[in-house]
C-alpha positions as CSV (number, residue, x, y, z in Angstrom):
1,X,116.0,112.0,130.6
2,X,116.8,113.1,127.0
3,X,119.7,111.9,124.8
4,X,119.3,114.8,122.5
5,X,121.4,118.0,122.3
6,X,120.2,120.6,124.8
7,X,120.1,123.4,122.4
8,X,118.0,121.5,119.8
9,X,114.4,122.6,119.7
10,X,111.4,120.4,118.9
11,X,110.8,121.9,115.6
12,X,114.5,121.2,114.6
13,X,114.1,117.6,115.7
14,X,110.8,117.0,113.8
15,X,112.4,118.5,110.6
16,X,115.4,116.3,111.0
17,X,113.5,113.0,111.2
18,X,111.2,114.1,108.2
19,X,114.3,114.7,106.1
20,X,116.0,111.4,107.2
21,X,112.8,109.6,106.6
22,X,112.9,110.9,103.0
23,X,116.6,109.9,102.6
24,X,116.0,106.4,104.0
25,X,113.0,105.6,101.8
26,X,114.4,107.0,98.6
27,X,116.9,104.2,97.5
28,X,114.6,101.4,98.4
29,X,112.5,101.3,95.3
30,X,115.5,102.2,93.1
31,X,117.0,98.7,94.0
32,X,113.7,96.7,93.9
33,X,110.5,97.6,92.0
34,X,111.8,100.5,89.9
35,X,114.8,98.6,88.9
36,X,112.6,95.8,88.2
37,X,110.4,97.9,85.9
38,X,113.5,99.1,84.1
39,X,114.6,95.4,83.4
40,X,111.1,94.6,82.3
41,X,110.9,97.4,79.9
42,X,114.0,96.1,78.3
43,X,112.7,92.6,77.8
44,X,114.9,91.0,80.3
45,X,114.0,87.3,80.9
46,X,111.7,86.3,83.7
47,X,114.4,84.3,85.5
48,X,116.5,87.4,85.8
49,X,113.5,89.5,86.9
50,X,113.0,86.8,89.7
51,X,116.6,86.9,90.8
52,X,116.2,90.6,91.3
53,X,114.4,89.8,94.5
54,X,117.7,88.6,96.1
55,X,118.9,92.3,96.0
56,X,116.9,93.1,98.8
57,X,118.5,90.5,101.1
58,X,120.5,93.2,103.0
59,X,117.4,94.7,104.5
60,X,116.7,91.5,106.1
61,X,120.1,90.8,107.3
62,X,121.1,94.4,108.4
63,X,121.2,93.5,112.1
64,X,124.4,91.5,111.5
65,X,126.5,94.6,111.0
66,X,124.3,96.9,113.1
67,X,126.8,96.6,116.1
68,X,129.4,98.5,114.0
69,X,127.3,101.6,114.0
70,X,127.0,101.5,117.7
71,X,130.7,101.1,118.2
72,X,132.4,103.2,115.6
73,X,132.3,106.8,114.7
74,X,133.4,107.6,111.2
75,X,134.3,111.4,111.5
76,X,133.9,114.5,113.7
77,X,130.4,114.8,112.7
78,X,129.3,112.4,115.4
79,X,128.5,108.7,115.7
80,X,125.0,108.9,113.9
81,X,125.5,111.7,111.4
82,X,129.0,110.4,110.3
83,X,127.3,107.1,109.2
84,X,124.3,108.6,107.7
85,X,126.1,111.2,105.6
86,X,128.8,108.6,104.5
87,X,126.1,106.2,103.4
88,X,124.2,109.0,101.6
89,X,127.5,109.9,99.6
90,X,128.1,106.2,98.6
91,X,124.4,105.8,97.6
92,X,124.8,109.0,95.4
93,X,127.8,107.5,93.8
94,X,126.1,104.1,93.1
95,X,123.0,105.7,91.6
96,X,125.1,108.0,89.4
97,X,127.1,104.8,88.1
98,X,123.9,102.9,87.5
99,X,122.5,105.7,85.4
100,X,125.2,105.2,82.8
101,X,124.6,101.3,82.4
102,X,122.0,99.4,80.5
103,X,120.1,96.3,81.4
104,X,120.6,94.6,78.0
105,X,124.2,95.3,78.0
106,X,125.2,95.1,81.8
107,X,122.4,92.9,83.5
108,X,124.9,91.3,85.9
109,X,126.7,94.6,86.8
110,X,123.3,96.5,87.3
111,X,122.1,93.6,89.6
112,X,125.4,93.8,91.5
113,X,125.0,97.6,91.9
114,X,121.5,97.2,93.0
115,X,122.6,94.9,95.8
116,X,125.3,97.2,96.8
117,X,122.8,100.1,96.7
118,X,120.5,97.9,99.1
119,X,123.4,97.2,101.4
120,X,124.4,100.9,101.9
121,X,120.6,101.8,102.0
122,X,119.9,99.3,104.8
123,X,123.1,100.5,106.6
124,X,121.7,104.1,106.3
125,X,118.4,102.7,107.6
126,X,120.1,101.3,110.7
127,X,121.7,104.8,111.4
128,X,118.4,106.7,110.7
129,X,116.5,104.4,113.1
130,X,119.1,104.9,115.9
131,X,119.2,108.8,115.2
132,X,115.4,109.1,115.4
133,X,115.4,107.0,118.7
134,X,118.1,109.1,120.2
135,X,117.1,112.6,119.0
136,X,113.4,112.6,120.0
137,X,112.4,113.3,123.6
138,X,110.0,110.6,124.9
139,X,106.9,112.7,124.6
140,X,107.9,113.5,120.9
141,X,108.3,109.9,119.8
142,X,104.7,109.4,118.6
143,X,104.5,112.5,116.3
144,X,108.2,112.2,115.5
145,X,107.8,108.6,114.3
146,X,104.7,109.5,112.3
147,X,106.6,112.5,110.5
148,X,109.6,110.1,109.9
149,X,107.2,107.6,108.2
150,X,105.5,110.4,106.2
151,X,108.9,111.5,104.7
152,X,109.6,107.6,104.1
153,X,106.4,107.2,102.2
154,X,106.8,110.2,100.1
155,X,110.2,109.0,99.2
156,X,108.7,105.7,98.1
157,X,106.3,107.7,95.9
158,X,109.1,109.7,94.4
159,X,111.3,106.7,93.7
160,X,108.5,104.7,92.7
161,X,105.5,106.1,90.8
162,X,107.2,109.5,90.0
163,X,110.4,107.7,88.9
164,X,108.4,105.7,86.4
165,X,106.7,108.8,85.0
166,X,110.0,110.5,84.7
167,X,111.6,107.4,82.9
168,X,108.8,107.6,80.3
169,X,109.6,111.1,79.4
170,X,113.5,111.5,80.0
171,X,114.8,108.0,80.0
172,X,116.0,105.6,82.8
173,X,119.6,107.1,82.9
174,X,118.4,110.5,83.5
175,X,115.8,109.4,86.1
176,X,118.5,107.7,88.2
177,X,120.5,110.8,88.0
178,X,117.6,112.9,89.1
179,X,117.3,110.7,92.1
180,X,120.9,110.9,92.9
181,X,120.5,114.6,92.8
182,X,117.6,114.5,95.3
183,X,119.7,112.4,97.6
184,X,122.5,115.0,97.2
185,X,120.1,117.7,98.5
186,X,119.2,115.5,101.4
187,X,122.9,114.8,102.3
188,X,123.7,118.6,102.2
189,X,120.6,119.3,104.6
190,X,121.6,116.4,106.8
191,X,125.0,118.2,107.6
192,X,123.0,120.9,109.3
193,X,120.9,118.5,111.5
194,X,121.9,118.2,115.2
195,X,123.7,115.1,116.4
196,X,122.2,113.3,119.3
197,X,124.3,113.3,122.6
198,X,125.1,109.7,123.8
199,X,126.4,109.4,127.2
200,X,127.8,105.9,126.8
201,X,128.6,103.6,123.9
202,X,130.0,100.1,123.7
203,X,133.7,99.7,124.4
204,X,134.3,96.8,122.0
205,X,132.8,95.1,119.1
206,X,132.0,92.1,121.4
207,X,130.1,94.3,123.8
208,X,128.3,96.0,120.8
209,X,127.1,92.6,119.6
210,X,126.4,90.7,122.8
211,X,125.6,93.7,125.0
212,X,122.2,94.5,123.5
213,X,121.1,91.0,123.6
214,X,122.0,90.6,127.3
215,X,120.6,93.9,128.0
216,X,117.2,93.0,126.4
217,X,116.8,89.5,127.6
218,X,117.5,90.3,131.3
219,X,114.4,92.5,131.4
220,X,111.3,91.3,133.0
221,X,108.7,90.1,130.5
222,X,111.2,90.2,127.6
223,X,109.8,87.2,125.9
224,X,106.3,88.7,126.1
225,X,107.5,91.9,124.7
226,X,109.1,89.9,121.7
227,X,105.9,88.3,121.1
228,X,104.1,91.7,121.2
229,X,106.6,92.9,118.7
230,X,105.7,89.9,116.4
231,X,101.9,89.9,116.9
232,X,101.0,93.5,117.2
233,X,100.8,94.4,113.5
234,X,100.1,90.8,112.2
235,X,96.2,91.2,111.7
236,X,96.9,94.5,110.0
237,X,99.5,92.8,107.7
238,X,97.0,90.1,107.0
239,X,94.4,92.4,105.9
240,X,96.6,94.6,103.8
241,X,98.6,92.0,102.3
242,X,96.0,90.8,99.7
243,X,94.1,94.2,99.2
244,X,95.0,94.3,95.6
245,X,94.1,90.8,94.7
246,X,90.8,91.1,96.7
247,X,89.9,94.2,94.8
248,X,90.8,92.9,91.4
249,X,89.9,89.1,91.7
250,X,87.5,89.1,94.5
251,X,85.3,92.2,93.6
252,X,86.4,92.8,90.0
253,X,87.4,96.3,90.2
254,X,89.5,97.8,87.4
255,X,93.2,98.6,87.5
256,X,92.3,102.3,87.4
257,X,89.9,102.0,90.2
258,X,92.4,100.0,92.3
259,X,95.1,102.5,91.6
260,X,92.7,105.4,92.8
261,X,91.8,103.2,96.0
262,X,95.3,102.1,96.9
263,X,97.5,104.9,95.7
264,X,95.4,107.9,96.2
265,X,93.0,107.1,99.1
266,X,95.2,104.6,100.8
267,X,98.4,106.6,100.8
268,X,96.6,109.7,101.9
269,X,94.9,107.9,104.7
270,X,98.0,106.3,106.0
271,X,99.8,109.8,106.1
272,X,96.9,111.3,107.8
273,X,96.6,108.5,110.2
274,X,100.2,108.5,111.0
275,X,100.1,112.3,111.9
276,X,96.9,111.9,113.8
277,X,98.2,109.0,115.8
278,X,101.4,110.9,116.7
279,X,99.3,113.9,118.0
280,X,97.0,111.8,120.0
281,X,100.0,109.9,121.4
282,X,101.1,113.1,123.0
283,X,97.9,113.2,125.0
284,X,97.2,109.5,125.5
285,X,100.8,108.1,126.2
286,X,102.3,105.2,124.6
287,X,100.4,102.2,126.1
288,X,96.9,103.7,125.7
289,X,97.7,104.7,122.1
290,X,98.9,101.3,121.2
291,X,95.9,99.5,122.7
292,X,93.3,101.9,121.3
293,X,94.7,102.0,117.8
294,X,95.3,98.3,117.7
295,X,91.6,97.8,118.7
296,X,90.6,100.3,115.8
297,X,92.9,98.4,113.3
298,X,91.2,95.2,114.2
299,X,87.8,96.6,113.9
300,X,88.4,98.1,110.4
301,X,89.2,94.5,109.2
302,X,85.6,93.8,109.7
303,X,84.7,96.4,106.9
304,X,86.5,94.2,104.6
305,X,84.0,91.4,105.5
306,X,81.3,93.8,104.7
307,X,82.8,94.5,101.3
308,X,83.2,90.7,100.6
309,X,79.5,90.1,101.4
310,X,78.2,93.2,99.5
311,X,80.3,92.9,96.4
312,X,81.6,95.7,94.2
313,X,80.8,99.0,95.5
314,X,83.1,101.9,95.0
315,X,81.8,104.1,97.8
316,X,82.1,101.2,100.4
317,X,85.5,100.3,99.1
318,X,86.6,104.0,99.5
319,X,85.5,104.2,103.1
320,X,86.9,100.9,103.9
321,X,90.4,101.5,102.3
322,X,90.5,104.9,103.9
323,X,89.7,103.9,107.5
324,X,91.9,100.6,107.3
325,X,94.9,102.7,106.1
326,X,94.1,105.6,108.6
327,X,94.0,103.3,111.5
328,X,97.1,101.3,110.1
329,X,99.0,104.7,110.0
330,X,98.0,105.4,113.6
331,X,99.1,102.0,114.9
332,X,102.2,102.1,112.8
333,X,103.2,105.4,114.5
334,X,102.5,103.9,118.0
335,X,104.4,100.8,117.0
336,X,107.5,102.6,115.9
337,X,107.5,104.6,119.1
338,X,107.2,101.3,121.1
339,X,110.2,99.9,119.3
340,X,112.1,103.2,120.2
341,X,111.1,102.9,123.9
342,X,112.4,99.3,123.9
343,X,115.9,100.6,123.0
344,X,118.7,101.2,125.3
345,X,120.5,104.4,124.1
346,X,123.8,102.6,124.4
347,X,122.8,100.0,121.9
348,X,120.3,101.8,119.7
349,X,121.4,100.7,116.4
350,X,121.6,97.0,117.2
351,X,118.5,96.7,119.3
352,X,116.3,98.6,116.8
353,X,117.6,96.5,113.9
354,X,117.0,93.3,115.8
355,X,113.5,94.4,117.0
356,X,112.5,95.5,113.3
357,X,113.8,92.2,111.9
358,X,111.6,90.3,114.5
359,X,108.7,92.3,113.6
360,X,109.0,91.3,110.1
361,X,108.7,87.6,111.1
362,X,105.0,88.0,111.4
363,X,104.5,90.0,108.2
364,X,106.8,87.8,105.9
365,X,106.7,84.4,107.4
366,X,103.3,84.1,109.2
367,X,101.6,86.5,106.8
368,X,102.7,84.6,103.9
369,X,100.0,82.0,104.7
370,X,97.3,84.7,103.8
371,X,96.8,83.1,100.4
372,X,96.2,79.7,101.8
373,X,93.5,81.0,104.1
374,X,91.7,82.7,101.3
375,X,91.8,79.6,99.3
376,X,90.2,77.5,101.8
377,X,88.0,80.0,103.7
378,X,87.0,82.5,101.1
379,X,87.4,86.3,101.4
380,X,84.8,87.1,104.1
381,X,86.1,84.4,106.4
382,X,89.7,85.3,105.8
383,X,89.0,89.0,107.0
384,X,87.2,87.6,110.0
385,X,90.4,85.7,110.8
386,X,92.6,88.7,110.3
387,X,90.6,90.6,112.8
388,X,90.8,87.7,115.4
389,X,94.5,87.5,114.7
390,X,94.8,90.9,116.3
391,X,93.6,89.6,119.7
392,X,96.7,87.7,120.9
393,X,99.0,90.7,120.4
394,X,96.4,93.0,122.2
395,X,96.3,90.6,125.0
396,X,100.0,90.4,125.4
397,X,100.2,94.1,125.2
398,X,97.7,94.4,128.1
399,X,99.8,91.7,129.9
400,X,103.0,94.0,129.6
401,X,101.3,97.4,130.4
402,X,103.3,97.8,133.5
403,X,106.6,97.6,131.8
404,X,109.2,100.5,132.0
405,X,109.0,101.2,128.3
406,X,105.4,102.4,128.9
407,X,106.4,105.0,131.6
408,X,106.8,108.4,130.2
409,X,109.6,109.3,132.5
410,X,111.5,106.0,132.3
411,X,115.2,105.7,131.8
412,X,117.0,102.4,131.3
413,X,119.7,102.1,134.0
414,X,122.4,101.3,131.3
415,X,121.7,104.6,129.5
416,X,122.9,106.9,132.3
């Protein structure tokens, strides 16, 4: 059963999720790496640069206010679009304000506005994730999630590398004004996107907060699914977490060579892999796609073992980075579709926010031990371990293969 508007065509839905992926990804670098580059260029002290990392805290804690987005509708535009457009307008205003400040004169105010930018950006993310989950038909989730991630990654490129290039030519203030203008265009286009049709929504904030948890944990194999969410991308995260240090320190590539491998080959491969994965999911289905893509992602880690044994070799590095990122793009598309399949349309915002937070546990907490493993085991053994770490997630995925979320025609009882 669909939760999207009946007059909405697949092409319209795909265009909407690409657009909102772009809108969702644009503010992130502007409150983190790009803002840090601005502070660095102005010779701000290292202590302040370190404190800038706190600005991103709202992205970790966004599940705390996610129930508000399930319970409240801000305007006649609809529950999801009203939140998305409202957040976009606030983000435009904050970026415009930041563009008239200077790190040397207003460091605390700029940091505060960066935190505000991250708060409203993470809130937009909640609404966009819920929108994508509700607007896409079940069979469209693979390609739809891939297209959303493609828009998101292009936004990171615009607000990251392209923003730095612009700042070098037109200054930081004008760069932030350009970024606010791009977001304004996104906001105008968002107005014309379809609003998902949701049959039921929480009757109170208490239900909006506790209902999603009760709904999820009363399902059979709920804990197994939680561990699938934590472990499925862990080996992939291990392999990719230290790619740059491996290329620079382990194999002694130059900065230019690393930029070519990571930014050009890597980014292109992730985008192509995501789209290919989305297309194949339409034929393979969710479970088979996750399982096959997960196995391929594990096998590509072994290419890094070969790199560690062979040493510096540009051709081998290019092939390895391409296939690793290509398979990562495919598994990411399947994983996002999996998270969407786990969400009850009644509690989409809260459940997706919680599931994405749970997914970050493996990447941030467990994945942070990658440096320790390299220190004690060496690069080749580290990548053997990263391949082996994929196995528990794949086993739990196989164990949960009969769950309702893998049935193409499944509908959760609370959604009707």
